[in-house]
C-alpha positions as CSV (number, residue, x, y, z in Angstrom):
1,X,18.3,-127.2,-50.5
2,X,21.7,-128.9,-49.5
3,X,21.6,-132.3,-51.2
4,X,20.9,-129.9,-54.4
5,X,24.2,-127.9,-53.2
6,X,25.8,-131.6,-53.0
7,X,24.7,-132.4,-56.3
8,X,25.4,-129.6,-58.3
9,X,26.5,-126.4,-56.6
10,X,26.3,-123.0,-58.4
11,X,26.1,-119.8,-57.3
12,X,23.4,-119.1,-57.6
13,X,22.1,-122.0,-55.3
14,X,24.7,-120.9,-52.7
15,X,23.3,-117.2,-52.6
16,X,20.0,-119.2,-52.4
17,X,21.2,-120.6,-49.2
18,X,22.6,-117.9,-47.8
19,X,19.8,-115.4,-48.6
20,X,17.2,-118.7,-47.0
21,X,19.6,-118.7,-44.1
22,X,19.4,-115.1,-43.9
23,X,16.3,-115.0,-43.0
24,X,16.3,-117.8,-40.7
25,X,18.8,-115.7,-38.5
26,X,21.5,-118.1,-38.8
27,X,23.8,-116.1,-39.9
28,X,27.2,-117.2,-39.7
29,X,26.3,-120.3,-41.9
30,X,24.6,-117.3,-44.3
31,X,28.3,-116.5,-44.6
32,X,29.7,-119.2,-45.8
33,X,26.7,-119.8,-48.0
34,X,27.5,-116.5,-49.4
35,X,31.8,-117.1,-49.6
36,X,31.1,-120.0,-52.0
37,X,28.9,-118.2,-53.6
38,X,31.9,-115.6,-54.2
39,X,34.0,-118.4,-54.9
40,X,32.5,-119.9,-57.8
41,X,31.1,-116.8,-58.6
42,X,33.7,-113.9,-58.2
43,X,31.4,-111.4,-60.3
44,X,28.0,-111.3,-58.0
45,X,28.0,-107.6,-55.5
46,X,24.9,-109.4,-55.3
47,X,26.9,-112.2,-53.0
48,X,29.6,-109.5,-51.6
49,X,26.6,-107.5,-50.4
50,X,24.3,-109.6,-48.8
51,X,27.8,-111.4,-46.9
52,X,28.2,-107.9,-45.2
53,X,24.3,-107.7,-44.3
54,X,24.7,-110.8,-42.5
55,X,27.9,-110.0,-40.7
56,X,26.4,-107.0,-39.8
57,X,24.2,-108.9,-38.1
58,X,26.4,-110.7,-35.8
59,X,28.4,-107.6,-34.5
60,X,31.2,-108.7,-37.9
61,X,32.0,-104.8,-38.6
62,X,35.5,-106.5,-40.1
63,X,33.8,-108.7,-42.6
64,X,30.8,-106.1,-42.8
65,X,33.5,-103.4,-44.0
66,X,35.2,-105.5,-46.8
67,X,32.9,-107.7,-48.3
68,X,30.6,-104.1,-48.7
69,X,34.7,-102.6,-50.0
70,X,34.0,-106.1,-52.8
71,X,30.2,-105.3,-53.8
72,X,31.1,-101.3,-54.2
73,X,33.4,-102.8,-57.5
74,X,29.9,-103.5,-58.9
75,X,28.1,-100.0,-60.1
76,X,24.7,-101.9,-59.3
77,X,26.0,-102.2,-55.8
78,X,27.2,-99.2,-54.4
79,X,23.6,-97.5,-53.5
80,X,22.9,-100.5,-51.0
81,X,26.3,-100.8,-49.9
82,X,26.4,-97.9,-48.6
83,X,23.0,-97.5,-47.1
84,X,24.4,-101.2,-45.3
85,X,27.4,-99.5,-43.7
86,X,25.3,-96.8,-42.2
87,X,22.7,-99.5,-40.8
88,X,26.2,-101.0,-39.7
89,X,27.1,-97.6,-38.1
90,X,24.4,-96.4,-36.3
91,X,23.6,-99.8,-34.9
92,X,26.0,-98.8,-31.9
93,X,28.1,-102.1,-31.0
94,X,31.3,-103.3,-31.5
95,X,31.5,-106.7,-30.4
96,X,33.5,-108.8,-32.6
97,X,35.4,-108.6,-35.5
98,X,36.0,-110.6,-38.5
């Protein structure tokens, strides 16, 4: 996957890499992939939403909040964004910020 990204990076490929890393609990790396995807296509609400999910998993509440606020700009993701924010809030931990 990294070779494909090095050869021809696209927002969709970066998003796929982020999802793969998220599923493998590599949350910091997933965030990096989602950020790269957002740079390539800032109008993709899914990217911002998934970055928020990854940030929640490692207690990076400020990054999660910013990501969900950005996702909120995209109508299709407003409901999911609120759900994840509640998930992060009720997780009950406050750790490192970012």
